[in-house]
C-alpha positions in Angstrom: -146.1 129.4 119.2 -142.6 130.5 120.3 -140.2 127.7 120.1 -137.2 127.4 122.5 -135.2 124.5 123.8 -137.3 124.7 127.0 -140.7 124.6 125.1 -139.5 121.6 123.1 -138.0 119.8 126.1 -141.1 120.2 128.3 -143.8 120.3 125.4 -144.8 123.9 126.5 -146.6 126.3 124.2 -144.8 129.3 125.7 -141.5 129.5 127.4 -142.9 130.6 130.8 -142.2 128.9 134.1 -143.7 130.5 137.2 -141.5 130.6 140.3 -142.5 128.1 143.0 -143.0 130.8 145.6 -144.0 129.6 149.0 -147.6 130.3 149.9 -148.2 132.0 146.5 -147.7 129.3 143.9 -150.6 127.2 144.9 -152.6 124.7 142.8 -154.9 127.4 141.2 -151.8 129.4 140.0 -150.1 126.4 138.8 -153.2 125.2 136.9 -153.6 128.6 135.3 -150.0 128.7 134.2 -150.3 125.2 132.8 -153.6 126.0 131.0 -151.9 129.1 129.4 -149.2 126.8 127.9 -146.4 127.4 130.5 -145.0 125.3 133.3 -146.6 125.8 136.6 -144.4 125.1 139.7 -146.0 124.5 143.0 -144.4 126.0 146.1 -144.8 123.6 149.0 -143.1 124.9 152.3 -145.1 123.9 155.4 -147.4 121.8 153.3 -148.2 118.5 154.9 -147.6 115.5 152.6 -151.3 114.7 152.3 -152.1 118.3 151.3 -149.2 118.1 148.8 -150.5 115.0 147.2 -154.0 116.6 146.9 -152.5 119.8 145.4 -150.5 117.7 142.8 -153.6 115.7 141.9 -155.5 119.0 141.5 -152.9 120.2 139.1 -152.8 116.9 137.2 -156.5 117.1 136.7 -156.0 119.7 134.0 -153.7 117.4 132.1 -150.7 119.7 132.0 -147.9 119.3 129.5 -145.4 119.7 132.3 -145.5 121.0 135.9 -143.2 121.0 138.9 -142.9 121.1 142.6 -140.5 123.5 144.4 -139.1 122.1 147.7 -137.1 123.9 150.4 -135.3 121.0 152.1 -135.2 122.6 155.5 -139.1 122.7 155.6 -139.6 119.3 154.0 -138.9 115.6 154.6 -138.5 112.4 152.7 -142.3 112.0 152.9 -142.6 114.9 150.5 -140.2 113.2 148.2 -142.2 110.0 148.4 -145.3 111.9 147.3 -143.4 113.5 144.4 -142.1 110.0 143.4 -145.5 108.3 143.7 -147.3 111.0 141.8 -144.5 111.1 139.1 -144.0 114.8 139.3 -142.1 115.8 136.1 -139.9 118.5 137.5 -138.7 118.8 141.1 -136.8 122.0 142.0 -134.8 122.2 145.2 -134.2 125.7 146.5 -132.1 127.2 149.3 -130.7 124.0 150.6 -128.9 121.1 149.2 -131.1 118.1 148.7 -130.0 115.1 150.7 -128.6 112.3 148.5 -131.3 110.0 149.7 -134.0 112.2 148.2 -132.2 112.4 144.9 -131.7 108.8 144.8 -135.4 108.2 145.6 -136.4 110.5 142.7 -134.0 108.9 140.3 -135.1 105.3 141.3 -138.8 106.3 140.7 -138.0 107.9 137.4 -140.4 110.6 138.5 -138.5 113.7 137.7 -136.6 114.4 134.5 -135.0 117.6 136.0 -133.8 118.5 139.4 -132.4 121.9 140.1 -130.4 122.7 143.3 -129.4 126.2 144.3 -128.1 124.9 147.6 -125.6 126.5 150.0 -122.7 125.7 147.8 -124.5 127.1 144.7 -123.9 124.1 142.5 -126.4 123.4 139.9 -127.3 119.8 139.1 -129.5 118.1 136.7 -130.4 114.4 136.5 -131.4 114.6 132.9 -133.4 116.9 130.7 -132.8 120.6 130.6 -131.4 122.6 133.4 -133.9 125.0 134.8 -133.0 128.4 136.2 -133.9 129.2 139.9 -131.1 131.5 141.0 -133.0 132.9 143.9 -131.6 135.8 145.9 -128.2 134.5 146.5 -126.7 135.4 143.1 -127.7 136.6 139.6 -128.1 134.0 136.9 -125.3 133.6 134.5 -125.8 134.0 130.7 -125.4 130.3 130.1 -128.1 129.6 132.6 -130.7 131.9 131.2 -129.7 131.1 127.5 -131.9 128.0 127.5 -135.0 130.1 127.9 -134.3 132.1 124.8 -133.6 129.4 122.1 
């Protein structure tokens, strides 16, 4: 097993995290990545909250070491955050847009997520704890310090 800070932080067998691509990173892909020892990340744009909850439960059924949900704020609402908080999703990734403070506060209060990543309009990266995950998107290339965590 290859050991890096990210495998140790998230109890992964391999330092592989799939991108939470909308309409592609569905529950079957996330389960497969988790079963292979990586971190599967569910892409959820246009997914109603009840469908999100069912997808999360589908992923949790394989007892993953860690998994995440990738949210694009402009296509989501507080009800999606409530599902993530209720289901105690270990990693929540915000992509494209800044996450509203209310959403971040809700996740912190629920102690649902140990990492939150934001590649919002101002390109600031945040983490509420745990390791900082990389999701640079198309807006800019990752910096060495951001990708270094995947190598150690």
